[in-house]
MARDREN-899478 format. One record per atom (N, C-alpha, C): residue number from 0; residue in one letter; atom name; x, y, z negated. Coordinates in nm, 4 decimals, always signed. Layout:
(r NUM "A" "CA" (X Y Z));
...
END
This chain:
(r 0 "M" "N" (+10.7403 +11.3276 -8.3837));
(r 0 "M" "CA" (+10.8196 +11.4176 -8.3884));
(r 0 "M" "C" (+10.9589 +11.4119 -8.3673));
(r 1 "T" "N" (+11.0222 +11.5096 -8.3039));
(r 1 "T" "CA" (+11.1664 +11.5142 -8.2731));
(r 1 "T" "C" (+11.2365 +11.6140 -8.3565));
(r 2 "N" "N" (+11.3717 +11.5837 -8.3509));
(r 2 "N" "CA" (+11.4717 +11.6777 -8.3969));
(r 2 "N" "C" (+11.4731 +11.8144 -8.3544));
(r 3 "K" "N" (+11.5492 +11.9012 -8.4014));
(r 3 "K" "CA" (+11.5714 +12.0484 -8.3341));
(r 3 "K" "C" (+11.6044 +12.0388 -8.1961));
(r 4 "G" "N" (+11.6808 +11.9475 -8.1410));
(r 4 "G" "CA" (+11.6966 +11.9196 -7.9986));
(r 4 "G" "C" (+11.6142 +11.8855 -7.9231));
(r 5 "G" "N" (+11.4956 +11.8170 -7.9822));
(r 5 "G" "CA" (+11.4000 +11.7613 -7.9066));
(r 5 "G" "C" (+11.4266 +11.6199 -7.8652));
(r 6 "A" "N" (+11.5375 +11.5572 -7.9195));
(r 6 "A" "CA" (+11.5484 +11.4121 -7.9040));
(r 6 "A" "C" (+11.4591 +11.3325 -8.0198));
(r 7 "P" "N" (+11.4276 +11.2082 -7.9991));
(r 7 "P" "CA" (+11.3741 +11.1300 -8.1005));
(r 7 "P" "C" (+11.4693 +11.1068 -8.2018));
(r 8 "V" "N" (+11.4243 +11.0809 -8.3374));
(r 8 "V" "CA" (+11.5231 +11.0409 -8.4602));
(r 8 "V" "C" (+11.5263 +10.9278 -8.4426));
(r 9 "S" "N" (+11.6711 +10.8632 -8.4537));
(r 9 "S" "CA" (+11.6902 +10.7257 -8.4613));
(r 9 "S" "C" (+11.6862 +10.6653 -8.5982));
(r 10 "D" "N" (+11.6450 +10.5381 -8.6001));
(r 10 "D" "CA" (+11.5942 +10.4424 -8.6996));
(r 10 "D" "C" (+11.6895 +10.4604 -8.8174));
(r 11 "D" "N" (+11.8093 +10.5093 -8.7863));
(r 11 "D" "CA" (+11.9465 +10.5137 -8.8791));
(r 11 "D" "C" (+11.9073 +10.6517 -8.9718));
(r 12 "D" "N" (+11.8252 +10.7498 -8.9351));
(r 12 "D" "CA" (+11.8009 +10.8813 -9.0149));
(r 12 "D" "C" (+11.7535 +10.8492 -9.1276));
(r 13 "P" "N" (+11.7960 +10.9347 -9.2348));
(r 13 "P" "CA" (+11.7810 +10.9073 -9.3875));
(r 13 "P" "C" (+11.6143 +10.9194 -9.4107));
(r 14 "V" "N" (+11.5472 +11.0179 -9.3261));
(r 14 "V" "CA" (+11.4050 +11.0272 -9.3583));
(r 14 "V" "C" (+11.3465 +10.9229 -9.3111));
(r 15 "V" "N" (+11.3785 +10.8476 -9.2131));
(r 15 "V" "CA" (+11.3343 +10.7384 -9.1352));
(r 15 "V" "C" (+11.3274 +10.6203 -9.2356));
(r 16 "H" "N" (+11.4607 +10.5873 -9.2949));
(r 16 "H" "CA" (+11.4905 +10.4950 -9.3874));
(r 16 "H" "C" (+11.4388 +10.5002 -9.5103));
(r 17 "A" "N" (+11.4024 +10.6072 -9.5667));
(r 17 "A" "CA" (+11.3381 +10.6424 -9.6583));
(r 17 "A" "C" (+11.1917 +10.6210 -9.6718));
(r 18 "L" "N" (+11.1329 +10.6281 -9.5505));
(r 18 "L" "CA" (+10.9936 +10.6195 -9.5292));
(r 18 "L" "C" (+10.9688 +10.4539 -9.4957));
(r 19 "R" "N" (+11.0777 +10.3751 -9.4401));
(r 19 "R" "CA" (+11.0557 +10.2368 -9.4414));
(r 19 "R" "C" (+11.0748 +10.2002 -9.5782));
(r 20 "E" "N" (+11.1552 +10.2342 -9.6665));
(r 20 "E" "CA" (+11.1521 +10.1783 -9.8062));
(r 20 "E" "C" (+11.0494 +10.1992 -9.8798));
(r 21 "L" "N" (+10.9711 +10.3029 -9.8515));
(r 21 "L" "CA" (+10.8313 +10.3457 -9.9177));
(r 21 "L" "C" (+10.7244 +10.2353 -9.8817));
(r 22 "V" "N" (+10.7288 +10.2240 -9.7541));
(r 22 "V" "CA" (+10.6220 +10.1316 -9.6890));
(r 22 "V" "C" (+10.6408 +9.9857 -9.7512));
(r 23 "E" "N" (+10.7786 +9.9520 -9.7584));
(r 23 "E" "CA" (+10.8118 +9.8182 -9.8131));
(r 23 "E" "C" (+10.7832 +9.8114 -9.9523));
(r 24 "A" "N" (+10.7776 +9.8981 -10.0122));
(r 24 "A" "CA" (+10.7602 +9.9032 -10.1699));
(r 24 "A" "C" (+10.6156 +9.9051 -10.1823));
(r 25 "L" "N" (+10.5381 +9.9582 -10.1100));
(r 25 "L" "CA" (+10.4103 +9.9667 -10.1110));
(r 25 "L" "C" (+10.3348 +9.8243 -10.0753));
(r 26 "D" "N" (+10.4088 +9.7470 -9.9912));
(r 26 "D" "CA" (+10.3682 +9.6338 -9.9356));
(r 26 "D" "C" (+10.3735 +9.5411 -10.0729));
(r 27 "R" "N" (+10.4848 +9.5545 -10.1236));
(r 27 "R" "CA" (+10.5066 +9.4586 -10.2445));
(r 27 "R" "C" (+10.4099 +9.4846 -10.3568));
(r 28 "R" "N" (+10.3725 +9.5937 -10.3722));
(r 28 "R" "CA" (+10.2791 +9.6391 -10.5095));
(r 28 "R" "C" (+10.1415 +9.5487 -10.4844));
(r 29 "T" "N" (+10.1237 +9.5018 -10.5996));
(r 29 "T" "CA" (+9.9849 +9.4413 -10.6122));
(r 29 "T" "C" (+9.9133 +9.5264 -10.7197));
(r 30 "A" "N" (+9.7999 +9.5447 -10.7147));
(r 30 "A" "CA" (+9.6956 +9.6354 -10.7948));
(r 30 "A" "C" (+9.6473 +9.5406 -10.9041));
(r 31 "P" "N" (+9.6666 +9.5632 -11.0361));
(r 31 "P" "CA" (+9.5908 +9.4900 -11.1342));
(r 31 "P" "C" (+9.4479 +9.5633 -11.1357));
(r 32 "V" "N" (+9.3673 +9.5480 -11.0815));
(r 32 "V" "CA" (+9.2486 +9.6115 -11.0649));
(r 32 "V" "C" (+9.1554 +9.6104 -11.2019));
(r 33 "E" "N" (+9.1802 +9.5188 -11.2923));
(r 33 "E" "CA" (+9.1369 +9.5273 -11.4050));
(r 33 "E" "C" (+9.1548 +9.6592 -11.4884));
(r 34 "R" "N" (+9.2643 +9.7368 -11.4542));
(r 34 "R" "CA" (+9.3130 +9.8503 -11.5318));
(r 34 "R" "C" (+9.2436 +9.9669 -11.4863));
(r 35 "L" "N" (+9.1899 +10.0443 -11.5630));
(r 35 "L" "CA" (+9.1307 +10.1890 -11.5315));
(r 35 "L" "C" (+9.2041 +10.2631 -11.4234));
(r 36 "G" "N" (+9.1124 +10.3029 -11.3386));
(r 36 "G" "CA" (+9.1917 +10.3734 -11.2320));
(r 36 "G" "C" (+9.2731 +10.3313 -11.1282));
(r 37 "E" "N" (+9.2925 +10.1876 -11.1647));
(r 37 "E" "CA" (+9.3796 +10.1122 -11.0668));
(r 37 "E" "C" (+9.3228 +10.0904 -10.9217));
(r 38 "T" "N" (+9.1915 +10.0762 -10.9032));
(r 38 "T" "CA" (+9.1167 +10.1016 -10.7728));
(r 38 "T" "C" (+9.1496 +10.2012 -10.6917));
(r 39 "R" "N" (+9.1289 +10.3336 -10.7528));
(r 39 "R" "CA" (+9.1618 +10.4597 -10.6908));
(r 39 "R" "C" (+9.3156 +10.4652 -10.6346));
(r 40 "I" "N" (+9.4171 +10.4128 -10.7244));
(r 40 "I" "CA" (+9.5791 +10.3937 -10.7071));
(r 40 "I" "C" (+9.5963 +10.3242 -10.5683));
(r 41 "A" "N" (+9.5161 +10.2112 -10.5880));
(r 41 "A" "CA" (+9.5382 +10.1263 -10.4488));
(r 41 "A" "C" (+9.4844 +10.1832 -10.3271));
(r 42 "L" "N" (+9.3699 +10.2587 -10.3454));
(r 42 "L" "CA" (+9.3331 +10.3044 -10.2164));
(r 42 "L" "C" (+9.4039 +10.4143 -10.1749));
(r 43 "E" "N" (+9.4650 +10.5107 -10.2595));
(r 43 "E" "CA" (+9.5542 +10.6019 -10.2267));
(r 43 "E" "C" (+9.7042 +10.5399 -10.1742));
(r 44 "A" "N" (+9.7191 +10.4326 -10.2407));
(r 44 "A" "CA" (+9.8420 +10.3799 -10.1657));
(r 44 "A" "C" (+9.8386 +10.3402 -10.0484));
(r 45 "V" "N" (+9.7103 +10.2835 -9.9714));
(r 45 "V" "CA" (+9.6958 +10.2186 -9.8538));
(r 45 "V" "C" (+9.6795 +10.3476 -9.7690));
(r 46 "A" "N" (+9.6258 +10.4814 -9.8069));
(r 46 "A" "CA" (+9.6413 +10.6102 -9.7177));
(r 46 "A" "C" (+9.7986 +10.6510 -9.7144));
(r 47 "L" "N" (+9.8538 +10.6387 -9.8252));
(r 47 "L" "CA" (+9.9896 +10.7120 -9.8171));
(r 47 "L" "C" (+10.0864 +10.5900 -9.7092));
(r 48 "R" "N" (+10.0576 +10.4760 -9.7159));
(r 48 "R" "CA" (+10.1325 +10.3704 -9.6267));
(r 48 "R" "C" (+10.1047 +10.3933 -9.4944));
(r 49 "T" "N" (+9.9897 +10.4037 -9.4688));
(r 49 "T" "CA" (+9.9134 +10.4740 -9.3433));
(r 49 "T" "C" (+9.9933 +10.6037 -9.2776));
(r 50 "E" "N" (+10.0089 +10.6734 -9.3698));
(r 50 "E" "CA" (+10.0566 +10.7975 -9.3124));
(r 50 "E" "C" (+10.2104 +10.7952 -9.2875));
(r 51 "A" "N" (+10.2700 +10.7015 -9.3848));
(r 51 "A" "CA" (+10.4384 +10.7067 -9.3694));
(r 51 "A" "C" (+10.4343 +10.6022 -9.2299));
(r 52 "V" "N" (+10.3719 +10.5055 -9.2351));
(r 52 "V" "CA" (+10.3930 +10.4396 -9.0783));
(r 52 "V" "C" (+10.3667 +10.5337 -8.9670));
(r 53 "K" "N" (+10.2683 +10.6109 -8.9787));
(r 53 "K" "CA" (+10.2275 +10.7057 -8.8538));
(r 53 "K" "C" (+10.3605 +10.8029 -8.8271));
(r 54 "R" "N" (+10.4157 +10.8457 -8.9499));
(r 54 "R" "CA" (+10.5340 +10.9254 -8.9508));
(r 54 "R" "C" (+10.6503 +10.8805 -8.8876));
(r 55 "I" "N" (+10.6744 +10.7443 -8.9236));
(r 55 "I" "CA" (+10.7876 +10.6597 -8.8670));
(r 55 "I" "C" (+10.7718 +10.6627 -8.7235));
(r 56 "E" "N" (+10.6452 +10.6379 -8.6666));
(r 56 "E" "CA" (+10.6175 +10.6151 -8.5123));
(r 56 "E" "C" (+10.6450 +10.7606 -8.4491));
(r 57 "E" "N" (+10.6070 +10.8603 -8.5166));
(r 57 "E" "CA" (+10.6318 +10.9863 -8.4656));
(r 57 "E" "C" (+10.7635 +11.0351 -8.4463));
(r 58 "L" "N" (+10.8480 +11.0022 -8.5504));
(r 58 "L" "CA" (+11.0034 +11.0511 -8.5517));
(r 58 "L" "C" (+11.0657 +10.9538 -8.4550));
(r 59 "T" "N" (+11.0582 +10.8230 -8.4247));
(r 59 "T" "CA" (+11.0968 +10.7451 -8.3609));
(r 59 "T" "C" (+11.0659 +10.6914 -8.2127));
(r 60 "A" "N" (+10.9480 +10.7663 -8.1752));
(r 60 "A" "CA" (+10.8746 +10.7557 -8.0505));
(r 60 "A" "C" (+10.9848 +10.7826 -7.9528));
(r 61 "L" "N" (+10.9761 +10.7036 -7.8637));
(r 61 "L" "CA" (+11.0561 +10.7139 -7.7445));
(r 61 "L" "C" (+10.9666 +10.7493 -7.6125));
(r 62 "R" "N" (+10.8471 +10.6940 -7.6335));
(r 62 "R" "CA" (+10.7580 +10.7182 -7.5151));
(r 62 "R" "C" (+10.6941 +10.8443 -7.5067));
(r 63 "P" "N" (+10.6542 +10.8703 -7.3984));
(r 63 "P" "CA" (+10.5758 +11.0082 -7.3720));
(r 63 "P" "C" (+10.4354 +11.0033 -7.4054));
(r 64 "L" "N" (+10.3666 +11.1157 -7.4589));
(r 64 "L" "CA" (+10.2452 +11.0964 -7.4994));
(r 64 "L" "C" (+10.1602 +11.0515 -7.4126));
(r 65 "R" "N" (+10.0404 +10.9924 -7.4331));
(r 65 "R" "CA" (+9.9494 +10.9292 -7.3560));
(r 65 "R" "C" (+9.8599 +11.0467 -7.3003));
(r 66 "E" "N" (+9.8350 +11.0261 -7.1725));
(r 66 "E" "CA" (+9.7354 +11.1396 -7.1404));
(r 66 "E" "C" (+9.5983 +11.0603 -7.1540));
(r 67 "E" "N" (+9.5166 +11.1646 -7.1918));
(r 67 "E" "CA" (+9.3889 +11.1641 -7.2383));
(r 67 "E" "C" (+9.2762 +11.1951 -7.1150));
END
């Protein structure tokens, strides 16, 4: 995704920075699977991380979309 002017968002953008912090925090987290509900939380954390990385890539993309 791009900003209103159509240019890619820089790595210094506050949204990109916040998403990178989220990814780093999720990477640091270890799930105590012996606790009730922790498996579900861990799976949701993986999905959230995947979406955050995808969004970072969309916001900072410099290459044209691939032709299919």
